[in-house]
C-alpha positions as CSV (number, residue, x, y, z in Angstrom):
1,M,118.3,161.6,124.2
2,Y,114.8,161.6,125.6
3,I,112.4,158.7,125.9
4,D,108.8,159.0,127.2
5,T,108.2,155.9,129.4
6,R,105.0,154.6,130.8
7,R,106.5,153.9,134.3
8,F,109.0,156.7,134.7
9,G,107.7,159.5,132.5
10,R,110.2,161.4,130.4
11,L,113.7,160.3,130.9
12,D,116.9,162.0,129.7
13,I,119.1,159.1,128.7
14,D,122.8,159.4,128.3
15,E,123.4,157.4,125.1
16,S,126.7,156.1,126.4
17,K,124.7,154.2,129.1
18,I,122.6,152.2,126.6
19,I,123.1,148.5,126.8
20,S,122.8,146.5,123.6
21,F,121.4,143.0,124.0
22,V,122.9,140.5,121.5
23,N,119.6,138.4,121.4
24,G,117.1,140.5,123.3
25,L,115.5,139.2,126.5
26,M,113.3,136.1,126.5
27,G,109.9,137.2,125.4
28,F,111.2,140.5,124.1
29,E,113.7,139.3,121.5
30,T,113.1,142.2,119.1
31,L,113.9,144.8,121.8
32,K,117.7,145.2,121.9
33,K,118.4,148.5,123.6
34,Y,118.0,149.0,127.4
35,V,119.1,151.3,130.2
36,I,119.4,150.3,133.8
37,I,117.4,152.6,136.2
38,D,117.8,152.5,140.0
39,H,114.5,151.9,141.8
40,P,113.9,155.0,144.0
41,G,114.7,154.3,147.6
42,S,116.4,151.0,147.0
43,Q,120.0,150.0,146.6
44,V,119.1,146.5,145.3
45,L,116.2,146.9,142.9
46,K,116.8,148.1,139.4
47,W,114.7,148.4,136.2
48,L,115.7,147.3,132.7
49,Q,114.0,150.0,130.7
50,S,113.6,149.4,127.0
51,V,114.8,152.2,124.8
52,D,113.1,150.5,121.8
53,D,109.7,150.3,123.5
54,P,109.1,152.8,126.3
55,D,106.2,150.8,127.6
56,I,108.5,147.9,128.6
57,S,110.4,148.1,131.9
58,L,111.4,145.0,133.9
59,P,112.3,144.8,137.5
60,A,115.7,143.2,138.2
61,A,118.3,142.8,140.9
62,D,121.8,141.7,141.7
63,P,120.9,138.1,142.8
64,T,123.6,138.1,145.5
65,A,121.6,140.6,147.5
66,F,119.2,137.8,148.2
67,F,121.3,134.8,147.6
68,P,125.0,135.6,148.6
69,D,126.2,132.2,147.2
70,Y,124.7,132.7,143.7
71,S,127.3,131.7,141.2
72,P,125.9,130.8,137.7
73,S,127.8,128.4,135.5
74,I,127.6,130.0,132.0
75,N,128.8,128.4,128.8
76,R,132.1,130.0,127.7
77,E,130.9,130.4,124.1
78,D,127.9,132.4,125.4
79,L,130.2,134.7,127.3
80,K,132.3,135.3,124.2
81,S,129.2,136.5,122.4
82,I,129.3,139.6,124.6
83,G,133.1,139.9,124.6
84,L,133.8,138.2,128.0
85,D,136.3,135.5,128.8
86,S,134.9,134.8,132.3
87,I,131.8,135.4,134.4
88,E,133.9,137.2,137.0
89,S,134.2,140.3,134.9
90,A,130.4,140.5,134.3
91,I,127.7,142.3,136.0
92,I,124.8,139.9,136.7
93,L,121.2,140.9,137.1
94,C,118.2,138.6,137.4
95,I,114.6,139.5,136.3
96,I,112.0,139.6,139.1
97,T,108.3,138.8,138.7
98,V,106.1,140.6,141.2
99,P,102.5,139.3,141.4
100,A,99.7,141.2,143.3
101,D,100.8,139.5,146.5
102,I,104.4,140.7,146.8
103,R,105.2,137.8,149.2
104,K,104.9,135.5,146.1
105,A,107.6,137.4,144.1
106,T,110.1,135.3,142.3
107,I,113.5,135.8,140.7
108,N,114.8,134.1,137.6
109,L,118.1,132.5,138.7
110,K,118.1,130.1,135.7
111,A,118.4,132.8,133.0
112,P,120.5,135.7,134.4
113,V,121.2,138.9,132.4
114,V,124.9,138.9,131.9
115,L,126.4,142.3,131.1
116,N,129.9,143.2,129.8
117,P,130.2,146.7,131.4
118,S,133.2,147.8,129.3
119,R,131.5,147.1,126.0
120,R,127.9,147.8,127.2
121,L,126.9,144.4,125.6
122,A,124.5,142.0,127.4
123,D,122.5,138.8,126.9
124,Q,120.2,136.7,128.9
125,M,122.0,133.4,129.3
126,I,121.1,130.0,130.8
127,A,122.9,129.0,134.0
128,E,123.8,125.3,133.8
129,N,123.4,124.9,137.6
130,P,120.5,122.5,138.1
131,E,119.5,124.0,141.5
132,Y,118.6,127.4,139.9
133,K,114.9,127.9,138.9
134,V,113.1,130.3,136.5
135,R,110.7,131.1,139.3
136,H,112.8,131.0,142.4
137,P,110.9,132.4,145.5
138,L,112.3,135.7,146.8
139,P,112.8,135.9,150.6
140,L,110.4,138.9,151.0
141,A,108.3,137.5,153.9
142,Q,110.3,139.5,156.4
143,K,109.0,143.1,156.5
144,Q,110.6,146.0,158.2
145,E,108.5,149.1,158.5
146,G,106.6,148.3,155.3
147,R,109.8,147.6,153.2
148,C,111.0,144.3,152.1
149,A,114.2,142.9,153.6
150,G,117.1,143.4,151.2
151,C,115.3,146.2,149.2
């Protein structure tokens, strides 16, 4: 299947790689189908590319790349909505917001994307941890040869 995206041009998408969101992402509730695309040259950064609207692609990352102790407490009923019994079997991604000044980039630790890899089902869920913020600063101040630390 091909989709013409604004950010990546024409993509050949393996339909078995499409992730179905139970409720869509916050702010994009009507868009339910996404694929994960690796950011070129980075092992940490990913893109959630909408299949429903090729103009929508959101940067995301495994939060443990920046915060090794990240451990969201997710309601068990929410996990069941994507066919999981525990968070340990999930893949977790958090959406990143990148303003013009990259040093002010933030990551949404409060509402991670929780993915059931075996069923290709996902949802953006609320972490019950009070210390996690919607706009948690990313540790990007350290630069190494023009690239951010951790990217």
